[in-house]
Residue, then its C-alpha position, 0 to 999 in steps of 0.5 A: m312080312d314088313h320085317h326081315g330081322r331087325t330091318e323094316r322092309l319099306e318097299l313091301e308097303d310102298a314100291s315107289i319109295r326110292k330115297f329113305q332115312a335109316t340108322v346103321l345098326e352095324a356095317s363091315e365090308e360083309g354088309i351093312v344092316l339098317d333099321r329100315s330099308a327100301f332096297y328089295p333083297g331079292g326073291g321069287g326070281q326077282p333080283p335085289d336092287f342096287g343103289a347107294l347110301s349117302f352119309n357125311g358127304n360120302f357115297c357107299r355104292i350098294v351092289g346087292v343084298r345078302k339075306g341072313e338073320d338080317l338083311f346085309l346091303v352088299p357095299e362096292e369094295g373099297d367104298p367108305l362105310p358108315s359107322a354103326g349108329s349113324v344116320v344115312e340116306g338110302i338111294v335105290d337105283d330107280e331105273r333098275r327097280f322100275q324095269l324089274m317091277r315092269t318085268h315081274s308084273a309082265l311075268h304075272l300077266l303072262s302067268g295069268v294068261v296062259f293059265r286062263d287060256f291054256g290051263a298051264l301052271v308054272t314050273g320055273g322062271n327067272m328075270e333080269p331088268l326087261s327080259a325074262r322067262l317062265d316054264f309051263n307044264l304045257g303039253e301040246v302046243p297049238p299052232g301059232f301059239k307064240d304069236t297068239l300068246d303075243e297078241l293076248c298079252n298085249v291086249e291085257v296090257d292095253s286094258n290097263r288092269a289095276i295091280t294091287t298088293y295086300s296081305l292075308p292070313r294064310d287060311e284066307a289066302f289059300a281059300i282063294p281059288d288057284i292061289i298057287r299058280t306053280a306046279t309046286n307050292l313053294l310057300p313055307d309051312d310056317l308062313e302065317i301071313v301071305r302077301i298077295v299080288d292082284i291084277n284085277g280080273l286076270d290073275v291073283q298069286a302069292d308073291g313078295g316082289t315089287h310091281v307096277s300099278s297097272t298093266s299099262q305101265i309094263k308097256r309092250m311085251r314081246v314073246a321073243k321065243v317058245e322052246n321045248k324043254g322036254k315032254g310036257f314043258r314049254r319055256v316062254k321068253i319075253e322081252l319089254e320095250r325100254 
């Protein structure tokens, strides 16, 4: 979990890291591989981080991350590239990352509330900074569902529940009741260590993303729309205050 290919993933241990030192293992217009990185590469619906690499008075903007045998930081076309073996300072775009952390945690909160109060599982989702959606296998929608869900979610925001992450061996993780909150288990069969995101007293899920440390950091979240996407499926769209 703490490495992808040759890159140590710093953001999984400490999601607050925004600057770090690293050695370049290889670099081309196709991507830059570092020995360590705090850039979240994307996954679980959370988009990758943006930012820059600083070296010898130069800046190379990072506009994405590509997953392969290694993590390849995608450089802005035309920006200078560091040379293999050189030391760079990585700078993660703080505003984008924190907005995505808030949004990802908001989706876990939403999932926890819908599972607890309406018994529905997630069938899909997507997010951008401060806006997102989750699809649920929810059949009947009670009257006032949208407003009720909005109120329930913000009660949990105001409750300031702690959000923690930790890793467990697969057998221990799957011994936790309802650890998979999606209708289909998307975890690979060969995954031996499972990363857990725990909203204290509300939601415990297997997840590989970055999150804020408490529900109060999510700030006000608004259930913007509830859509019928077919028999037994409902799409819930949320927006977060800036």
